[in-house]
N, C-alpha and C positions, 0 to 999 in steps of 0.2 A: 468644557470642551464642546465645540459646535458639531452637530451631526448633519451632514448633507443628505436629505431625503430625495431619492430619485423617484419622481412621479412615474406611475405606470404608463402615462401617456407619452413619455419620452422614448419608450421602446415600442416597436410595432407589436401588434397582437400575435403575429406569427412567432416572433422571438420569445415573447412571454409564454406562449403555449409550449414551446420546446423546453424552456427552462422549468416550467411547472411540471411537465411530464417526467423530467429526470431529477429534479432537485429533491433530495431526501430531507425534508424539514417540515415542521408543523407551523413555522412562522415564515411564510414565503416573502412577505414584504421586507422584513428585517434582513433576510438572507439576500434578497435582490439588491438591497441598498449596499450591503457589504461587498457583494460580488462586483457590483458596478464600480466601486472605488478601487477594486483590485485589478480588473481586466476589462476589455471591451466585450460587453455581454452579447452584442450582435455577432461578433466574430466567434465567440465561444459557442453560441447556439448553432452557428454554421458548422463548427467543428464537431459538435455532438451529433448532428444530423449525418455528417459524413461518416463518423465513426460507426453509427448504427447501421448504415447501409453497407459499410465495408466489412462488417463482421460476417463470419460464416457459421462455424460450429457453435459459438457461444454468443452471448448477447450483452448489451449495455444495460446494467442494472440501474445505474443512476450516479449522482455525485453528491457530495456533502462538503461543507466548509469545516476545515480543521482549525481549531483555535488553541492558542497558548493558554497557560494558566491565568494570564491576565485578560483573557477574552479576545485577544487580537487574532484575526484570521491569518494563518501562516501558510496554508496551502489548500488546494482543492483536491479532494480525493475522488477519483473517477473509478467506479467499480465495474469490472468485467467478469461475467459468470462463465464457469465451465470451459476454461481454456487449458489445453495441454501444453507441454513444453515447447513443441514446435510452433504451435499457434501463437504462443506468447511472444517468442522471439520475432516471429514474422510481423505480428501486430505492432510491437514496439518499434521495429524498423519503419513500418509504413506510417505510423503516427509521427515519428521524427521527420520523415520525408515531407509529410503534409504540412507540418508546422513550419519547416524551413521554407518550403515552396511558397507558402502564403505569408511569410514573414511574421509569424505569430510568436515571436520570442517571449513576449510578456506572458502569454498563456503557458508556454513551455516551462518557464521559470517558476510559475505559480501552480503547477499541477503535478499530481502524482498518480500514476496508474496503479490500481490495486487489483491483482488477479485472484479470482475466487475459483479454486479447482476442487472438483469432486462434489460439487453441490448440484444435484439434479434440479433443485429449486431452493432458493434462499427464502426460508420462512421468515415472516415479519419479526417474530419474537427473537429468533436466533440472530437475525441480522442486526437488530437493535443492540444486542449484547456484543456482537462481533464488531460493529461499527465503533462502539465506545472504546474497545481495546485498540482497534486499528488507529483511531484518532490519537490516542495517548502515545502509541509507538511512533507515529509520524511526527508528533510534537518533539520527541527526543531526537528523531532523525533530522530535524531542521539543521542542526550544526554539521551534518554529513551530506547535505543536499547535493553538493557537487560530485559526490562519488557513489550515490545510490543508483544502481543500475536496474534493480528489480525488486518488487514487493509482492509476495504471493501468499495467499491464505489457502491452505490445503485441508480439506475435511477428511478425517480418518475415522473409521468405525470404532477403533479402540481408544484412540487418543483425543477424540473430539476434533478441534481444529488446531493446526500448527501454523506458525508464521515463519516464512522464509524470506530473508533479505539478501540481496546480492550487492556487494560493494566492489568498486574498482580500487581495491586497497591491498595492503600486505596482509598476510595471515594474522600477524600479531595484532594489528589494528582492528581487524574484524572480530577476533576472539575477545578482545577487551570490551568491545561494544556488546558482543553476545552475552558476556558475563554480566554486564551492567543491565541489559534488558531482561535477562532471565531472573535477576534479583528483583526487578520491579514487577515482573509478571509471573509470579510463581504459579505453577500448575498449568501454564500454557506453554507448550514446547516452542522455543524460539531457536531458529538456526540462521546464523549469519555466514554466508559464503563469501569467498574472496576470489578476485580474478588476477590479483597481483602476485608478487613473489611469496613463496613459503619461507619466511625468514626465521622460522623456529625449528627446533629438532622434533623428531617423532615423539620423544619423551615429553617435551614441553607441550606438544599438541595434545597428547593423551591426558596430561595433567589438567590442561584447560578444560577438556571435554568432561572429565570427571567432576571438576568444580561446577561447571555449568549444569550438569545433570543433578548433582546433589543440591545445589542452591535452588533449583526449580522444583525439588521434591519428587523426582521421578524414580528413585531407587526401588520403592515398593511396587512399582508397576512392571518391573522387569520379570519376565517368566523364567523358569529354570533353564540354564544353558544359554540364555540370551545375553549377548555382549552389547550393551548400549554404546560403549565407546566405539566398537567396530561398526555398529549400525550408523551412528552419526558420521563417522569418518567416510563411510561409503556414500552417504547422502551428499557430503561436501565434495566428493571426488567425481560425482556424476557429471 
């Protein structure tokens, strides 16, 4: 297999500086080569600069390349720190508007915004562990790319970090994915929300939630009088 190497001289110093500032990798040249085969790096650098300037409460942490088990780049994860629910929805809308206005469909199709909530500062060691998990989850979500509406990582003092995904799907499809992900990532709470119809009964919903909690190994963490099923249901209905 031939590998096309993109010489640094083919991109302006300004573009390379932006990519270096935000690219989360120890091998910049390799990542630059892979990125340039996926998208227009000059336009992507412009998008990153616009994103940084448009943020208010939180900040752009950086981006990384997500690879499949075969090593192929499947998406670009762009990490945003400390964003609340209102800020997240506003930013998502503004990003979509910017990409549409500048006709950056290729970037939109190859990028996933990952929101980090509750992190006063993302420590390097924690982020390394977090990034590894996020990349594995995103690899699974590749087959759901057309219906993923949100990807959020929330830091909790008791539970560590939890992963919340929002799909424009039915309840049953979201819960099947939730069960699959929770089995893969035991010990890390995963919540998959849905915006489509609730096509299952309350009894079926409760049964799914109990299975998800049990398979994730969370029974022992529940304090006396705490109903995990009710807590997760409340999260989903927010």
